[in-house]
C-alpha positions as CSV (number, residue, x, y, z in Angstrom):
1,M,-0.2,43.9,-15.6
2,M,2.9,41.8,-15.8
3,K,2.5,40.9,-12.0
4,S,-1.0,39.5,-12.8
5,K,0.2,37.4,-15.6
6,I,2.9,35.9,-13.3
7,M,0.3,35.3,-10.8
8,L,-2.0,33.4,-13.1
9,F,0.9,31.4,-14.6
10,A,1.9,30.5,-11.1
11,I,-1.7,29.4,-10.2
12,A,-2.0,27.3,-13.5
13,F,1.4,25.7,-12.8
14,A,0.3,24.6,-9.3
15,F,-2.8,23.1,-10.6
16,Q,-1.1,21.2,-13.2
17,G,1.1,20.0,-10.5
18,I,-1.8,18.8,-8.4
19,S,-3.4,17.1,-11.6
20,N,0.0,15.3,-12.4
21,A,0.3,14.0,-9.0
22,Q,-3.0,12.4,-8.9
23,N,-2.2,10.4,-12.2
24,S,0.8,8.2,-12.3
25,S,2.1,5.1,-14.1
26,L,2.6,1.8,-12.3
27,F,4.6,0.4,-15.1
28,N,7.5,2.1,-16.5
29,G,7.8,0.0,-19.6
30,K,11.4,-1.0,-18.9
31,N,11.7,-3.2,-15.8
32,L,9.7,-4.4,-12.7
33,D,10.7,-1.3,-10.4
34,G,8.1,-0.8,-7.7
35,W,6.7,-4.3,-8.1
36,Q,7.4,-7.5,-6.2
37,I,7.1,-11.2,-7.9
38,Y,5.6,-13.9,-5.8
39,G,6.0,-17.5,-6.8
40,T,8.0,-18.9,-9.6
41,E,6.0,-18.3,-12.5
42,K,7.5,-15.8,-15.2
43,W,7.0,-12.1,-15.0
44,Y,9.2,-9.8,-17.5
45,V,9.1,-7.0,-19.9
46,N,9.6,-7.3,-23.6
47,D,9.3,-4.2,-26.0
48,G,7.8,-2.0,-23.5
49,V,5.0,-4.6,-22.4
50,L,4.7,-6.5,-19.3
51,I,4.2,-10.3,-19.6
52,C,3.1,-12.9,-17.3
53,E,3.6,-16.6,-18.5
54,S,3.4,-20.0,-16.9
55,G,6.6,-21.4,-15.8
56,D,7.6,-25.0,-15.1
57,D,5.7,-25.3,-11.7
58,K,2.4,-24.2,-13.3
59,E,1.2,-22.7,-10.1
60,Y,-0.3,-19.4,-9.1
61,G,1.9,-16.4,-9.5
62,Y,1.6,-12.7,-8.5
63,L,3.2,-9.4,-9.2
64,G,2.3,-6.8,-6.5
65,T,3.1,-3.2,-6.1
66,N,5.4,-2.4,-3.2
67,K,2.8,0.7,-2.3
68,Y,-0.6,0.1,-0.9
69,Y,-3.5,2.0,-2.5
70,K,-6.8,2.6,-0.8
71,D,-9.1,4.7,-2.9
72,F,-8.2,5.0,-6.7
73,I,-9.1,4.6,-10.3
74,L,-6.8,2.2,-11.8
75,T,-6.7,1.7,-15.7
76,L,-4.8,-0.7,-17.7
77,E,-4.7,-2.6,-20.9
78,F,-4.4,-6.5,-21.2
79,K,-4.2,-8.9,-24.1
80,Q,-4.6,-12.6,-23.4
81,E,-2.3,-14.5,-25.8
82,S,-2.9,-18.0,-24.6
83,N,-5.3,-19.5,-21.9
84,G,-5.6,-16.0,-20.5
85,N,-6.8,-16.8,-17.0
86,S,-5.5,-14.0,-14.8
87,G,-6.9,-11.1,-12.6
88,V,-6.2,-7.8,-11.0
89,F,-6.4,-7.6,-7.3
90,I,-7.2,-4.5,-5.1
91,R,-6.3,-3.8,-1.6
92,S,-4.6,-7.1,-1.5
93,T,-1.6,-8.8,0.2
94,V,0.4,-12.0,-0.8
95,D,2.1,-14.5,1.4
96,G,4.2,-17.1,-0.7
97,I,1.5,-17.7,-3.5
98,K,-1.5,-17.2,-1.2
99,V,-3.3,-14.1,-1.8
100,K,-5.7,-12.2,0.5
101,G,-7.9,-9.8,-1.1
102,W,-10.4,-9.1,-4.1
103,Q,-9.9,-10.0,-7.6
104,V,-11.3,-8.3,-10.7
105,E,-11.4,-11.3,-13.0
106,V,-9.4,-11.4,-16.3
107,A,-10.6,-14.7,-18.1
108,P,-11.4,-16.2,-21.3
109,M,-14.8,-15.4,-22.9
110,G,-17.6,-16.5,-20.7
111,N,-15.7,-16.7,-17.5
112,H,-16.7,-13.4,-16.0
113,T,-14.1,-10.9,-16.9
114,G,-14.8,-7.8,-14.8
115,G,-16.5,-9.6,-12.0
116,V,-15.2,-9.7,-8.5
117,Y,-13.9,-12.9,-6.7
118,E,-12.7,-13.2,-3.1
119,S,-9.9,-15.7,-2.9
120,Y,-9.8,-18.1,0.0
121,G,-13.0,-16.5,1.3
122,R,-16.5,-16.0,-0.2
123,G,-15.8,-16.9,-3.7
124,W,-17.6,-15.0,-6.4
125,L,-19.2,-11.8,-4.9
126,I,-20.8,-10.7,-8.2
127,K,-20.5,-11.5,-11.9
128,P,-21.2,-9.3,-14.9
129,D,-24.2,-9.7,-17.0
130,P,-23.6,-12.6,-19.6
131,E,-24.3,-10.1,-22.4
132,N,-21.9,-7.5,-21.3
133,E,-19.1,-10.1,-21.2
134,K,-19.2,-10.3,-24.9
135,V,-17.4,-7.0,-25.1
136,L,-14.0,-8.8,-24.4
137,K,-11.8,-9.0,-27.4
138,E,-9.8,-12.3,-27.1
139,G,-6.4,-12.1,-28.5
140,E,-6.6,-8.4,-28.8
141,W,-5.9,-5.5,-26.5
142,N,-8.7,-4.7,-23.9
143,L,-9.0,-1.5,-21.6
144,M,-10.1,-2.3,-18.3
145,K,-11.0,0.5,-15.5
146,I,-11.6,-0.2,-11.7
147,K,-12.7,2.3,-9.3
148,V,-12.5,1.5,-5.6
149,Q,-13.7,4.2,-3.1
150,G,-14.5,3.3,0.4
151,A,-16.8,0.0,0.2
152,N,-17.7,0.8,-3.5
153,L,-16.2,-1.2,-6.3
154,T,-17.0,-0.6,-10.0
155,S,-15.3,-2.1,-13.1
156,W,-15.5,-1.4,-16.6
157,L,-14.2,-3.3,-19.8
158,N,-13.8,-1.6,-23.0
159,G,-16.1,1.2,-21.9
160,T,-18.8,-1.1,-20.8
161,K,-19.8,-1.1,-16.9
162,M,-19.3,-4.7,-15.7
163,V,-20.2,-4.5,-12.1
164,D,-21.0,-1.8,-9.5
165,F,-21.6,-2.8,-5.9
166,K,-20.9,-2.1,-2.3
167,D,-19.1,-4.6,0.1
168,E,-18.1,-3.8,3.8
169,K,-15.3,-6.2,3.9
170,I,-13.7,-4.6,0.6
171,G,-14.1,-1.2,2.5
172,E,-12.0,-2.6,5.3
173,G,-9.3,-4.0,2.9
174,E,-5.6,-2.8,3.0
175,G,-3.0,-3.6,0.5
176,G,-1.6,-3.1,-2.9
177,I,-2.5,-3.7,-6.6
178,V,-1.8,-7.4,-7.4
179,L,-1.7,-9.0,-10.9
180,Q,-2.2,-12.7,-11.1
181,I,-1.4,-15.6,-13.3
182,H,-3.6,-18.6,-12.9
183,S,-2.2,-22.1,-12.0
184,G,-2.5,-25.2,-14.4
185,G,-0.1,-24.0,-17.1
186,N,-0.4,-22.5,-20.6
187,V,-1.2,-19.0,-19.4
188,K,0.2,-16.0,-21.0
189,V,-1.2,-12.4,-20.7
190,S,0.4,-9.2,-21.7
191,W,-0.2,-5.8,-19.9
192,R,0.5,-2.3,-20.7
193,N,-0.5,1.5,-19.9
194,I,-1.1,0.6,-16.2
195,T,-1.9,3.9,-14.5
196,I,-3.6,5.0,-11.2
197,K,-5.3,8.0,-9.9
198,E,-5.5,8.2,-6.1
199,L,-9.0,9.6,-4.9
């Protein structure tokens, strides 16, 4: 009997280990370990929150993971404290301040948050239904979820599905998770609870 209990405990512990291995935090709430800054715009941590803010150059800026991710579910929270024009790139790389990849948009109301844009390429690939864009809470915390598997990309904003489509070029993409700050100045966005589950 005791042997059976030990065996069951070992199996449960093993499954718990597998589950934990599938979910990991990309932001430790203390510093930018695991990330790399591209450009001269400001990326810093304050009171457990990751903040991006326009610098003197008012150029594009990026913060990318050191690790590449292929198939995953990414969840994060963002709050637009100023202009709010930002984004979350998937399977993307950065050279200087030129990014190659696909952006799930984070922008002010009516500017297609949750839609997908290909920088230096085809431009907008898909935009959300205008009615769904109303779920954005400007000046408050928003929950975004992005699922990328093969050539399929799905995004949700505050529990509402924004886009769900298939694109062969995305399917071929290789790169990391990259947060953006838009050029032009007067941009400030906060981020927290950045978690990824690899599929």
